C-alpha positions as CSV (number, residue, x, y, z in Angstrom):
1,X,-41.2,157.7,24.4
2,X,-38.2,156.6,22.1
3,X,-35.6,154.1,23.5
4,X,-32.3,154.4,22.6
5,X,-29.3,152.1,22.7
6,X,-25.5,153.4,22.8
7,X,-23.0,153.2,20.4
8,X,-21.7,149.2,19.8
9,X,-18.5,148.4,18.7
10,X,-17.7,144.6,17.2
11,X,-16.7,142.4,14.5
12,X,-18.6,141.6,11.3
13,X,-18.1,137.5,11.3
14,X,-18.6,137.4,8.0
15,X,-15.8,140.0,7.0
16,X,-14.1,139.3,10.2
17,X,-13.7,143.6,10.1
18,X,-14.1,145.8,13.0
19,X,-17.5,147.9,12.6
20,X,-19.1,150.7,14.9
21,X,-22.8,150.9,15.3
22,X,-24.1,154.4,15.8
23,X,-26.8,155.4,18.7
24,X,-30.1,153.9,17.3
25,X,-33.3,156.1,18.5
26,X,-36.7,153.3,18.1
27,X,-39.6,155.6,17.8
28,X,-42.6,153.0,18.9
29,X,-45.8,152.6,16.4
30,X,-49.3,154.3,17.1
31,X,-51.0,152.1,18.6
32,X,-53.5,150.1,17.0
33,X,-51.6,150.6,13.7
34,X,-52.5,147.8,11.1
35,X,-51.0,146.8,8.2
36,X,-52.4,149.0,5.8
37,X,-54.6,149.1,2.6
38,X,-54.5,146.0,0.1
39,X,-51.7,146.1,-2.7
40,X,-54.0,147.8,-5.5
41,X,-53.8,151.0,-3.3
42,X,-53.0,154.0,-4.8
43,X,-50.2,154.9,-2.5
44,X,-47.3,157.1,-4.6
45,X,-44.0,155.6,-4.2
46,X,-45.2,153.0,-2.1
47,X,-46.2,150.1,-4.8
48,X,-49.7,151.8,-5.9
49,X,-50.4,154.4,-9.2
50,X,-47.7,157.1,-9.4
51,X,-50.0,160.3,-10.9
52,X,-46.3,162.5,-11.6
53,X,-43.7,162.2,-13.4
54,X,-41.3,159.2,-12.0
55,X,-37.4,159.4,-11.9
56,X,-35.9,156.3,-13.2
57,X,-32.5,155.7,-14.4
58,X,-30.3,159.1,-16.1
59,X,-33.4,161.5,-15.0
60,X,-37.0,162.3,-15.0
61,X,-39.1,159.7,-16.6
62,X,-42.0,161.5,-18.6
63,X,-44.3,158.1,-18.9
64,X,-44.1,157.6,-22.5
65,X,-44.0,154.0,-23.4
66,X,-40.9,153.2,-25.4
67,X,-37.1,152.6,-25.1
68,X,-35.4,155.1,-23.4
69,X,-31.5,155.7,-24.1
70,X,-29.6,155.6,-20.6
71,X,-26.0,155.4,-19.9
72,X,-25.0,151.5,-19.9
73,X,-27.8,150.2,-21.8
74,X,-25.8,148.7,-24.4
75,X,-23.4,146.1,-22.3
76,X,-24.0,143.0,-23.9
77,X,-24.1,141.2,-20.5
78,X,-25.0,137.9,-22.5
79,X,-21.4,137.0,-22.7
80,X,-20.5,137.6,-18.9
81,X,-20.7,133.9,-17.8
82,X,-21.0,130.5,-19.7
83,X,-24.4,128.3,-18.8
84,X,-24.1,125.9,-15.6
85,X,-27.0,124.1,-13.8
86,X,-28.2,125.8,-10.8
87,X,-27.5,124.4,-7.2
88,X,-30.7,122.4,-6.1
89,X,-30.8,123.5,-2.5
90,X,-30.1,126.9,-0.9
91,X,-27.0,126.9,1.2
92,X,-26.8,126.5,5.3
93,X,-27.2,129.7,7.6
94,X,-24.6,131.6,8.3
95,X,-25.0,132.8,11.9
96,X,-23.8,136.5,13.1
97,X,-22.2,137.7,16.5
98,X,-25.7,138.9,17.4
99,X,-26.9,135.3,18.0
100,X,-27.7,134.6,21.5
101,X,-27.9,138.9,22.6
102,X,-30.7,139.4,24.8
103,X,-33.6,141.1,22.7
104,X,-37.1,141.6,23.9
105,X,-38.7,143.7,21.1
106,X,-40.6,142.0,18.7
107,X,-43.3,142.5,15.8
108,X,-43.2,145.9,14.4
109,X,-40.8,148.0,15.7
110,X,-41.4,151.4,13.9
111,X,-38.8,154.1,13.1
112,X,-35.0,153.1,13.5
113,X,-32.2,155.4,13.1
114,X,-28.4,154.9,12.0
115,X,-25.7,157.5,12.2
116,X,-24.2,157.3,8.5
117,X,-21.0,159.1,8.4
118,X,-22.2,161.8,10.9
119,X,-25.8,161.5,8.9
120,X,-29.1,160.3,10.8
121,X,-30.6,158.1,8.4
122,X,-34.1,156.4,9.2
123,X,-35.9,153.1,8.3
124,X,-38.8,150.9,9.5
125,X,-37.8,147.5,11.1
126,X,-39.8,144.3,11.7
127,X,-38.7,141.4,13.7
128,X,-40.8,138.1,13.5
129,X,-43.2,137.7,16.6
130,X,-41.7,134.5,17.7
131,X,-38.0,135.8,17.2
132,X,-35.0,133.3,18.5
133,X,-32.2,134.4,19.3
134,X,-30.7,131.6,18.9
135,X,-31.7,131.1,15.3
136,X,-30.3,132.9,12.4
137,X,-32.8,135.0,10.3
138,X,-32.6,136.1,6.6
139,X,-32.9,140.1,6.1
140,X,-35.2,141.3,3.4
141,X,-34.9,145.0,2.7
142,X,-38.1,146.9,0.7
143,X,-37.3,150.0,-1.0
144,X,-39.7,152.4,-1.9
145,X,-40.8,154.4,-4.6
146,X,-40.0,158.1,-5.8
147,X,-41.9,160.3,-3.5
148,X,-42.5,156.7,-0.8
149,X,-41.6,156.3,2.6
150,X,-40.9,152.8,4.0
151,X,-43.8,153.3,6.1
152,X,-45.5,153.7,3.1
153,X,-44.2,150.7,1.5
154,X,-44.7,148.5,4.0
155,X,-48.4,149.4,3.8
156,X,-49.0,148.3,0.5
157,X,-46.4,145.6,0.4
158,X,-47.5,142.9,2.8
159,X,-43.8,140.8,3.0
160,X,-44.2,140.3,6.7
161,X,-47.5,138.0,6.1
162,X,-46.0,136.5,3.2
163,X,-42.8,135.5,5.2
164,X,-44.6,134.2,7.9
165,X,-42.3,135.5,10.3
166,X,-39.3,134.0,8.7
167,X,-37.1,137.0,8.6
168,X,-36.7,140.7,9.4
169,X,-37.8,143.2,7.0
170,X,-36.0,146.5,6.6
171,X,-38.1,149.5,5.1
172,X,-35.4,152.1,4.6
173,X,-36.4,155.6,3.8
174,X,-34.5,157.5,0.9
175,X,-33.5,161.1,1.7
176,X,-36.0,163.6,0.1
177,X,-38.3,160.6,-0.3
178,X,-36.0,158.8,-3.2
179,X,-33.3,157.1,-4.4
180,X,-30.2,159.0,-5.6
181,X,-29.2,156.3,-8.5
182,X,-28.0,158.9,-11.2
183,X,-24.5,159.8,-10.1
184,X,-21.9,158.3,-8.0
185,X,-21.5,161.2,-5.2
186,X,-25.2,160.8,-4.6
187,X,-25.5,156.6,-5.1
188,X,-22.4,156.0,-2.8
189,X,-24.5,157.8,0.7
190,X,-27.2,155.8,-0.1
191,X,-25.5,152.3,-0.3
192,X,-23.7,153.1,2.8
193,X,-26.7,153.9,4.8
194,X,-28.0,150.4,3.8
195,X,-24.3,148.6,4.6
196,X,-24.5,150.5,8.1
197,X,-28.0,148.7,8.6
198,X,-26.8,145.5,8.1
199,X,-23.6,146.7,10.3
200,X,-26.0,147.0,13.1
201,X,-28.4,144.1,13.1
202,X,-25.6,141.9,12.8
203,X,-25.0,142.7,16.2
204,X,-28.1,143.4,17.8
205,X,-30.0,140.2,16.1
206,X,-29.1,136.5,15.1
207,X,-28.8,137.5,11.2
208,X,-28.1,134.8,8.9
209,X,-25.4,137.0,6.7
210,X,-25.8,134.1,4.2
211,X,-29.3,135.3,3.2
212,X,-29.7,139.3,2.6
213,X,-32.4,140.1,-0.3
214,X,-33.3,143.2,-1.7
215,X,-36.1,144.3,-3.4
216,X,-37.9,147.3,-4.4
217,X,-40.9,149.3,-6.3
218,X,-40.3,151.6,-9.3
219,X,-37.3,153.9,-8.2
220,X,-36.9,151.5,-5.5
221,X,-36.1,148.8,-8.0
222,X,-33.8,150.7,-9.8
223,X,-31.8,151.4,-6.5
224,X,-31.8,147.5,-5.2
225,X,-30.3,146.3,-8.8
226,X,-27.9,149.5,-8.0
227,X,-27.2,148.3,-4.6
228,X,-26.5,144.5,-5.1
229,X,-23.6,145.5,-7.6
230,X,-22.0,148.1,-5.3
231,X,-22.9,147.3,-2.0
232,X,-19.8,145.7,0.3
233,X,-22.7,143.3,1.6
234,X,-23.5,140.3,0.2
235,X,-26.7,140.0,-1.5
236,X,-27.9,136.8,-2.4
237,X,-31.0,137.7,-4.3
238,X,-32.7,140.9,-5.6
239,X,-36.4,141.4,-7.0
240,X,-37.8,144.4,-9.2
241,X,-41.0,145.5,-9.6
242,X,-41.9,147.9,-12.1
243,X,-38.1,149.4,-12.4
244,X,-34.9,149.0,-13.9
245,X,-31.2,149.1,-13.5
246,X,-28.5,148.2,-12.7
247,X,-26.5,151.1,-15.0
248,X,-23.8,153.0,-15.1
249,X,-23.0,156.3,-13.2
250,X,-19.1,156.6,-14.0
251,X,-16.6,156.0,-16.8
252,X,-15.0,153.1,-14.4
253,X,-18.1,151.3,-14.2
254,X,-17.6,148.9,-17.6
255,X,-14.8,146.7,-17.9
256,X,-12.7,146.8,-21.5
257,X,-15.2,144.9,-23.1
258,X,-17.9,147.2,-22.3
259,X,-19.8,145.3,-19.5
260,X,-21.2,146.5,-16.5
261,X,-18.9,145.8,-13.7
262,X,-20.6,144.1,-11.0
263,X,-19.7,142.3,-7.9
264,X,-23.0,140.3,-7.7
265,X,-23.8,136.9,-9.1
266,X,-27.0,136.3,-7.3
267,X,-30.6,135.4,-8.1
268,X,-33.1,137.7,-9.9
269,X,-36.6,138.2,-9.9
270,X,-38.4,140.9,-12.1
271,X,-42.0,141.5,-12.3
272,X,-43.2,144.2,-14.4
273,X,-47.0,145.1,-15.9
274,X,-47.6,145.1,-19.5
275,X,-49.9,148.3,-18.9
276,X,-47.1,150.2,-17.5
277,X,-47.3,153.8,-18.7
278,X,-44.9,155.0,-16.2
279,X,-41.8,153.0,-16.5
280,X,-42.1,151.3,-19.7
281,X,-41.9,147.6,-20.1
282,X,-38.5,148.2,-22.1
283,X,-36.9,149.3,-18.5
284,X,-38.1,146.2,-17.0
285,X,-36.4,144.2,-19.7
286,X,-32.9,145.9,-18.9
287,X,-32.6,143.8,-15.2
288,X,-33.9,140.5,-16.7
289,X,-31.5,140.8,-19.6
290,X,-28.6,142.0,-17.5
291,X,-28.9,139.2,-15.2
292,X,-29.3,136.6,-17.6
293,X,-26.2,137.4,-18.7
294,X,-24.6,137.9,-15.1
295,X,-26.0,134.3,-14.9
296,X,-24.7,132.6,-18.3
297,X,-28.3,131.7,-18.7
298,X,-29.5,130.2,-21.9
299,X,-32.3,131.9,-24.2
300,X,-34.6,129.1,-23.7
301,X,-37.2,129.0,-20.8
302,X,-40.0,127.2,-18.3
303,X,-42.9,128.1,-16.8
304,X,-42.2,129.1,-12.9
305,X,-44.5,129.3,-10.2
306,X,-47.3,131.5,-10.3
307,X,-48.4,132.5,-13.9
308,X,-47.2,134.0,-16.1
309,X,-43.3,133.8,-14.6
310,X,-40.8,132.0,-16.3
311,X,-37.6,130.9,-15.6
312,X,-34.5,131.4,-17.9
313,X,-33.2,127.7,-18.6
314,X,-28.9,127.0,-17.6
315,X,-28.4,130.0,-15.1
316,X,-26.0,130.1,-12.4
317,X,-28.1,131.4,-10.5
318,X,-32.2,131.6,-10.9
319,X,-33.4,134.4,-13.2
320,X,-37.2,134.9,-13.3
321,X,-39.1,137.0,-15.3
322,X,-43.2,137.7,-14.8
323,X,-44.7,140.2,-17.4
324,X,-48.0,140.8,-15.9
325,X,-51.2,141.5,-18.2
326,X,-53.1,144.3,-17.6
327,X,-51.0,145.7,-14.6
328,X,-50.0,149.3,-14.6
329,X,-47.7,151.2,-12.3
330,X,-48.3,149.2,-9.3
331,X,-47.4,146.2,-7.2
332,X,-48.8,143.0,-8.6
333,X,-51.2,141.2,-6.2
334,X,-49.2,138.1,-5.7
335,X,-45.9,140.3,-5.5
336,X,-45.4,139.9,-1.9
337,X,-45.8,135.8,-2.3
338,X,-43.9,135.2,-5.2
339,X,-41.0,137.7,-3.9
340,X,-40.7,135.8,-0.5
341,X,-40.9,132.2,-2.3
342,X,-38.1,133.4,-4.6
343,X,-36.1,134.9,-1.8
344,X,-36.7,131.8,0.2
345,X,-35.7,129.2,-2.6
346,X,-32.5,131.2,-3.8
347,X,-29.5,128.8,-4.1
């Protein structure tokens, strides 16, 4: 039977502002549920091969390889910041009010519900099996592709194993199985949804508010890049897989020099297959070039972690690019570990 918890009113530690958390309904997972098939599973919208047209920035992507002219592409972001050396070590955790709260449910908790401006939204939640309410844990948000679900992405993007119980993993569900990236009226409610989940978790669990991360596959990757620039939540890093963004959706999204406005300076990772015929490589390069500019990176690179990944030099925050030979529109087999290692080391 579902379990419900009543409305909670508290104060977010990082913002010192009043917040309200709506009643949450917990649907436990089916008995015997397993982690699912391997990364290469053909799971539309959830990290595998997509057989239909994938909606990307600006509308439907036909699957034809080549540059696509989207609003905000020509941003010349390289002038955003001067190159500086990145910090060596990640900052210390910043605990929230949920630290010390009584919590008995751990592991994969199944479907959760949060109210966002009168609309119920759902997400899947994983709490580390060894959860200690006196220790602050990071949050990783993982966003499915077009036509997918949070549960579907979980079955193909094995972040729980990669993180070894060191983080909360949240798999939100987009309305209509998609993320509404392309206009301000539709994008704003999706961003409010993610902020509402954060507001809920910082009260109910011991969250490290200095280490909140976003990753996504395909259209979920576009949304992750849109989110970190527009959310009131301070994200520390973003990792996009077979996707693009961020991009403008309103005339107010650019400054006087024609640069896309973004409220974030953070670590960024992109993974894109060189044989991706759904979201072309030119789209995957857009977040790479945007975050290079935002972080003031040099044009030179060095090898970074798992081959063939490279890191740009002289960045205020790390910018890592992984172009994978032979990989189509699906998650790279190394994606879970590369993503978690990048998040765990983010300065």
